[in-house]
C-alpha positions, 0 to 999 in steps of 0.5 A: 376710281381705283387707286390704280387708275389714279395713279396713271391720271398722274401723267404729266407736269411738275411744281415741286414742293419740299417734302421728301416722299415716303413712296415713290411710284414710277410709271414707265412708257409701258403704263403710259401707254395703258393710260392712253387707251383709257384716255382715248375712251375719255376723249371719243366720249366728248367729241360725240357731244360736239353740238354744231350750232345751226348755220344760215346765210346766203351765197352767189351761185351761179347762174341762179344768183343768191341761195339762201340756206339753213343747216339746223339739227346737226348732232354727231353720230360717230367718231372714230380715233383709229390712231393715237401717240402719247409722248413724254417730254421730259421737264415738260409733261406729256404730248398727245397726237391723235391722226386718221380720225373721223367724224360723222355727223346727221342734220338737215338743210332748207335752201331758198332761191329766186326768192319764191322756190324753197327745198330741204332735205337732210345730209350725212357730213363725213369728216376724215383725215382729222388730226389732233395735237395737244399737250396735257399738265397735271400739277398737286393741288393744295390738298395733294390730288392731282389737277390737270389742264390742257396746255395747248392744241391743234387740230385740222381736218383733212377733207369732208364730204356731204351726202344730201338726201331729198331736194332736187338733185341738180341743186347738190353739186351747187350746195356742196360747195359752201356747206363743205366750208361752212361745216369743216369750219364749225367743226374745227373750231370745237374739237380743241374746246371739247378735248380741253372739256374732256380734260377738265371734266377729270378734275370734278372726279380727281377731287373726290380721290381719297387720299387717305385710307383707312388700313384697319382699326388703328392705323389710316395711310395718307398717300396724298401728292407731295410735289407734282409728278417729274417727267423724264424721258422714260417714266413718270415718278409720282412722290406720294406721301406715304405716311401712317397715322392712327385714325382720327389723330394725325401726330407727327412722328419723332423722324422724317423721310429722307431722300430715296429714289427707284432703279433706272432699269425699266423693263416693267409698266409700273414700279413701286417704292417704299421707303423706311420712313413709311415703314416706320410710321406704321411702327410709330402708329401701332405701338402709339395705339398699344396694338403691339401687343399679343396674348398667348395661350396653349391652344396657340401652340403647335400641337407637335410641340414637346412644349406646353403653356402650363406650370408643369412645362415651366416647372422644369426650369423653375421649380417653384411654378410647379410647387405654387400653382400646380397643374394650372394652365398658363398666358404669356404676353408678349408687347413693345415697350418701345417703337420697333426701328426698321431699316432696308437693306438690299431685297430685305428688311430688318426690324428691331423690337424692344419689348417684354414677355409677362408670364401669368398662371390662370387661376381656377377661377380664370383671374390671372397671377403674374409669374415673372416679367422677361425683357425681350430684344429681338431681330428679325427680316422681313421680305416684302413682295406684292400679292393680288394688288396688295403689299404684304412681307414674310417675317423671319426671326433672326435673333432673340435675347431674353434677360430677367426683369422681375420675378415673382417666384423666385430667381432663376436662369432665364436661359433655360427659356430660350428653347421655348419661347423661340418655339412661341415666337417661331410658331405663333408670334411671327405667323399671326404677324405674317398674316396681318402684314398687308398694309396697301390695298 
């Protein structure tokens, strides 16, 4: 079952827990309409499985006296649900109403009267004006998965019509009066149990839902429910954990989620809100895994750049580099030294990152000789958006500050490297991040 369908199923009664969510999904009445269409297909399929037990008995029919009858081999051949509505009931759940439904049934009949006369045939029963009204509740189970149940159900049938096949035609009207009553009662008592069964059968599927999804070789995300859905007059809010973990290792970060909410402007079907906690838990995980590092080589520098990643270019700023390592290519290692901090603002997210840039000369035998290490303080902005059912982001550089941490050649003015490293960040690192900034599928 897809993540989108899972959201739609989470449509009902709250029993709040105490944990603040990292992610909130708001399903509006437009989204609920889509869920209604899915639900109708499930209920219709279940009503087709109604089993009507054989019915037998006797009735006194004037003028022939006692008539013994038996109805057998009865099965549903068609179900129609042309009209249905779903209404939100604030603080309580969702009420489903089905009206003007019909059921068609086929079966066999036998009668015996005057002790020796027997007759038999088949019949078709048309049930019209079937109405069903039921409330469906959902709670979060101990694993953060949804569990659904029916709270109440009322079903009624407006009329039934029996069409007999075979047998003596003069018996039809005599037989119709009591077969109508028997079949109406038999079917009417089966409708609500069938609806309840359709709802409860969802639980076996819901139990198999993945609430942890692996993002890549470093991270997985837990999107289990931290509380049952909250129902208002216009929407249903789903509170999900939204926390990243290292694959196979659930280490909690040194910070906790804080309350947040989504806008009440509800013009679309579905709204998705991610807190800074979720983004920072991702940063914590990737930094812990050592994944926030990148080697940069000359072939990664835009070919239009005047700056090349070699000792000749750097020799213009640090003469000792060109003297000690003439005519060699270089490699840069950009890596974080502590977990980046992400803050959310209207229509924007800001990432503050502290890292280092280590420069190496690539010797003829391919070994690396360190040249210097720079401290790097950066601030970038991120525009978050949804693309093809994935949450993505576009990163731009706000500012960059460099200081010398260690030099293996000689002291030099770091300011002279600003332009070159800005080319590296804007032309290599940021495009690399933008290409991989896809968290949810």
